[in-house]
VOGU-3710 file (C-alpha; in Angstrom, 3 decimals, decimal comma):
1> mmtrtdaalv> -11,082/-7,867/19,463  -10,877/-9,707/16,135  -14,125/-11,062/14,706  -14,526/-14,705/13,726  -14,661/-13,638/10,082  -11,359/-11,779/10,338  -9,787/-14,636/12,285  -10,690/-16,964/9,412  -8,874/-14,647/7,003  -5,809/-14,681/9,249
11> qlvealrrrd> -5,931/-18,476/9,114  -6,325/-18,309/5,330  -3,108/-16,278/5,015  -1,307/-18,686/7,342  -2,556/-21,677/5,328  -1,321/-20,089/2,107  2,102/-19,514/3,676  2,304/-23,222/4,530  1,565/-23,958/0,874  4,401/-21,633/-0,226
21> yrfvtptpat> 1,972/-19,405/-2,131  3,959/-16,790/-4,099  1,765/-14,560/-6,281  3,273/-11,153/-7,185  0,775/-8,421/-8,076  1,445/-6,519/-11,331  0,056/-3,159/-12,417  -3,664/-3,012/-13,289  -2,704/-2,565/-16,953  -0,613/-5,747/-16,932
31> harvlarpdr> -3,338/-7,590/-15,035  -5,873/-6,615/-17,704  -3,570/-7,720/-20,531  -2,997/-11,125/-18,948  -6,708/-11,700/-18,344  -7,475/-10,763/-21,964  -5,641/-13,868/-23,181  -8,004/-16,525/-24,581  -6,925/-19,201/-22,097  -7,570/-17,103/-18,969
41> gaardledvl> -11,346/-17,407/-18,675  -11,293/-19,596/-15,558  -8,835/-20,456/-12,821  -6,463/-23,385/-13,240  -4,596/-23,135/-9,940  -4,480/-21,307/-6,615  -2,667/-18,257/-7,997  -5,416/-17,848/-10,598  -7,976/-17,906/-7,766  -6,310/-15,615/-5,238
51> gwslpfaasl> -3,934/-13,678/-7,452  -5,495/-13,179/-10,865  -9,072/-13,001/-9,483  -10,407/-15,535/-11,968  -13,655/-17,476/-11,450  -13,114/-20,998/-10,160  -14,907/-24,264/-9,551  -15,187/-25,250/-5,887  -13,404/-28,518/-6,663  -10,238/-26,624/-7,635
61> vdaellglle> -9,543/-25,482/-4,059  -8,822/-27,921/-1,243  -11,356/-28,274/1,572  -9,356/-26,332/4,173  -8,890/-23,267/1,970  -12,447/-23,365/0,663  -13,760/-23,489/4,228  -11,583/-20,550/5,280  -12,656/-18,514/2,237  -16,282/-19,152/3,129
71> aggalaatad> -15,794/-18,433/6,845  -13,930/-15,247/5,981  -16,719/-13,945/3,753  -14,425/-14,080/0,747  -16,564/-16,159/-1,623  -18,795/-14,560/-4,238  -20,964/-16,870/-6,355  -21,125/-16,311/-10,116  -24,156/-16,813/-12,342  -22,731/-20,021/-13,848
81> gmyrsrfrvs> -22,257/-21,848/-10,556  -18,623/-20,899/-10,006  -17,017/-18,622/-7,424  -14,724/-15,624/-7,223  -12,605/-14,492/-4,308  -13,404/-11,038/-2,959  -9,728/-10,649/-2,084  -6,305/-11,171/-3,578  -3,280/-12,393/-1,649  0,234/-11,381/-2,676
91> rlkdalylhs> 3,726/-12,153/-1,414  6,145/-9,366/-0,580  9,489/-10,561/0,771  8,627/-13,086/3,512  5,035/-11,945/4,172  1,647/-12,394/2,520  -0,796/-9,515/2,157  -4,549/-9,655/1,741  -5,902/-6,862/-0,476  -8,738/-6,061/-2,874
101> ayptdaadsv> -9,631/-8,328/-5,772  -9,178/-7,150/-9,352  -10,544/-4,869/-10,713  -10,142/-2,262/-7,971  -13,031/-0,068/-9,066  -14,681/0,505/-5,683  -14,030/3,738/-3,813  -12,823/1,798/-0,760  -10,519/-0,591/-2,641  -7,378/-1,576/-0,741
111> ffgpdsyrfa> -4,330/-1,043/-2,922  -1,375/-3,353/-3,408  0,922/-3,444/-6,433  4,384/-2,665/-7,787  4,547/0,504/-5,679  4,198/-1,689/-2,591  7,334/-3,646/-3,506  9,350/-0,518/-4,265  8,142/1,190/-1,081  9,289/-1,817/0,955
121> dlieaelgga> 12,702/-1,718/-0,716  13,043/2,007/0,047  12,225/1,444/3,720  14,771/-1,373/3,943  17,453/0,734/2,293  16,853/3,717/4,589  16,633/1,737/7,830  19,582/-0,475/6,934  21,912/2,512/6,991  20,345/4,315/9,944
131> ptppgavivd> 18,170/2,238/12,290  15,603/3,763/14,629  16,360/4,218/18,364  15,187/1,603/20,907  11,470/1,899/21,624  10,914/4,078/18,579  7,456/5,312/17,617  6,701/4,355/14,003  3,638/5,527/12,076  2,535/4,295/8,649
141> igtgsgvgal> 0,298/7,090/7,336  -2,375/5,945/4,889  -1,294/2,373/5,530  -3,462/0,645/2,899  -2,728/-3,061/3,205  -0,086/-2,382/5,880  3,140/-2,818/3,908  5,036/0,106/5,439  4,103/-0,790/8,997  4,956/-4,477/8,657
151> vaaklcpgag> 8,257/-3,979/6,855  9,414/-1,351/9,362  8,251/-3,364/12,378  10,332/-6,363/11,343  13,390/-4,138/10,884  12,860/-2,326/14,204  12,154/-4,877/16,973  10,664/-3,304/20,058  9,253/-0,282/18,262  5,677/0,853/18,840
161> vwmtdvnpaa> 3,997/0,666/15,443  0,887/2,603/14,429  -1,150/2,415/11,226  -3,514/5,186/10,157  -5,954/5,382/7,265  -9,237/7,066/6,366  -10,520/3,837/4,782  -11,920/1,346/7,315  -11,663/-1,450/4,739  -7,926/-0,798/4,464
171> lrlaainaaa> -7,421/-0,765/8,231  -9,312/-4,028/8,520  -7,121/-5,826/5,979  -3,946/-4,213/7,341  -4,797/-5,506/10,827  -5,442/-8,974/9,424  -2,114/-8,894/7,577  -0,318/-7,772/10,732  -1,907/-10,546/12,792  -0,971/-13,150/10,175
181> agvpvraves> 2,622/-11,843/10,216  2,768/-11,874/14,023  3,406/-8,112/14,176  1,742/-6,137/17,015  0,323/-2,851/15,708  -2,232/-0,226/16,659  -4,670/0,886/13,974  -6,413/4,271/13,918  -9,066/5,395/11,450  -8,232/9,075/11,112
191> ptldaiaepi> -7,022/11,684/8,593  -4,720/13,122/11,291  -2,026/11,972/13,735  -3,866/13,322/16,771  -4,342/9,879/18,333  -0,571/9,466/18,681  0,602/11,484/21,672  4,351/10,857/21,460  6,827/12,480/19,069  7,320/10,280/16,003
201> dlalanppyi> 10,705/8,722/15,321  9,791/7,284/11,919  6,882/8,240/9,683  6,176/6,320/6,487  3,937/7,376/3,626  3,110/5,945/0,214  0,266/8,282/-0,792  -1,720/8,192/-4,023  -0,239/10,425/-6,714  -2,357/9,886/-9,831
211> idhgartyrd> -5,143/12,208/-10,968  -8,169/9,915/-10,734  -11,353/10,970/-12,519  -13,359/8,925/-10,018  -11,651/10,615/-7,032  -11,078/7,223/-5,408  -9,283/7,756/-2,104  -6,685/5,033/-2,613  -5,699/6,402/-6,044  -6,388/10,140/-6,256
221> gggmlggqvs> -3,467/12,416/-5,351  -5,604/15,570/-5,417  -4,510/18,932/-6,788  -1,078/19,991/-7,965  -1,289/17,359/-10,735  -1,688/14,599/-8,135  0,910/15,899/-5,688  -1,259/17,612/-3,092  -1,929/14,566/-0,905  1,823/13,915/-0,766
231> vdmaamaarr> 2,505/17,476/0,396  -0,310/17,331/2,955  0,921/14,035/4,412  4,499/15,284/4,516  3,447/18,464/6,327  1,406/16,526/8,875  4,299/14,161/9,577  7,105/16,737/9,601  5,389/18,719/12,353  5,278/15,644/14,595
241> lasggrlily> 8,798/14,289/14,110  11,067/13,931/17,127  14,518/15,506/16,941  16,429/13,247/14,558  13,172/11,648/13,443  12,552/10,813/9,806  9,804/10,731/7,241  10,228/8,287/4,374  7,911/9,498/1,613  7,499/7,407/-1,534
251> tgsaivrged> 5,399/9,042/-4,221  5,118/10,219/-7,815  5,671/13,665/-9,286  4,263/15,110/-12,514  7,131/16,798/-14,395  6,011/19,813/-16,456  8,408/21,241/-19,071  11,347/19,898/-17,128  10,198/21,364/-13,810  9,251/19,391/-10,686
261> plgaalaala> 6,544/21,305/-8,755  6,256/18,603/-6,090  9,993/18,611/-5,422  9,936/22,388/-5,019  6,949/22,238/-2,653  8,585/19,560/-0,501  11,853/21,503/-0,346  9,977/24,607/0,871  8,107/22,496/3,431  11,311/20,945/4,771
271> haegcdlryr> 12,872/24,393/5,221  9,787/25,711/7,017  9,622/22,730/9,391  13,316/22,621/10,293  14,074/19,440/8,372  16,876/18,340/6,100  15,610/16,828/2,848  17,083/14,195/0,582  15,085/13,992/-2,638  15,733/11,812/-5,652
281> eldpdifgee> 14,050/10,153/-8,607  13,737/6,386/-8,300  12,284/5,935/-11,792  12,027/8,715/-14,382  8,919/7,463/-16,177  5,988/5,481/-14,760  2,277/5,203/-15,632  2,925/6,684/-19,079  -0,573/5,661/-20,156  -1,990/8,309/-17,807
291> ldqpayaevd> -0,577/11,039/-20,054  -3,378/10,272/-22,531  -5,832/11,808/-20,040  -6,799/15,490/-20,526  -5,707/16,356/-16,968  -2,108/15,542/-17,955  -2,091/17,587/-21,177  0,924/19,679/-20,080  2,838/16,902/-18,277  6,064/15,493/-19,759
301> rialvaaift> 6,288/12,417/-17,559  5,423/11,068/-14,114  8,543/10,368/-12,065  8,727/8,067/-9,079  10,456/9,892/-6,219  11,750/9,377/-2,684  11,749/12,258/-0,204  13,494/11,675/3,129  12,872/14,355/5,778  15,085/14,411/8,895
311> kr> 14,183/16,709/11,780  17,089/18,826/12,999
//
């Protein structure tokens, strides 16, 4: 049962869609550079309020939106009598997604960014060539703001769609985003797939893959230079795939002296679990600024990769 607060946030997303709101979320580094400009101290329009997370005067936002922000618990007062939104809203294809305001410093921040757009494109490309069977079971593992689940659900009408995450804040916003998009989903707060009894026809995962000194769940990929969470998620999903079922894994891999340890680990996993694997680099060099950190002292580059497991 959705609370009144969450229902107000659903209405907020719907109201923004009627206004043709179109903010696209950049990387945190780009966001910081834009906000450092001398003319970006306060919001000038709706995208500044709900996209760039700038402080704003109440008079800048129309009465309907201001009321929904207040009813949804999204308003935070500043010391100088202005407000900030506790959330951002971003457009991806034909849907709007509620996620954490900038900066995403909290341990339970709900991620959305360029990876979300590329993950959605990968899902579309894979399902366009090979759709799921009627009544398929789809699971978005570590759903975050719900991008994988919502994109797949719209491409697979009639499928049963599940979202899992260990972060209750993420599941809350993902459920709100699903309701605003009119997509029926089931959300489970769990680090496992135990709540899903049926074999899985399509598993989706966009795990964290950066070494994060703060060990924030949404960002920290764990050991193996940030690849361990990806391997763990892939193993969990591969064991539950139906015959012919697929895992679409979108992640990053730290390349060391020309070698790809994550790729090798995923290939070994696929062999052990009776899966065929298609593995490729989507982008050879992302998050280059991370290489300044001591944990990456031996890393040449971080590559963006897609790993598609298909159960034999």
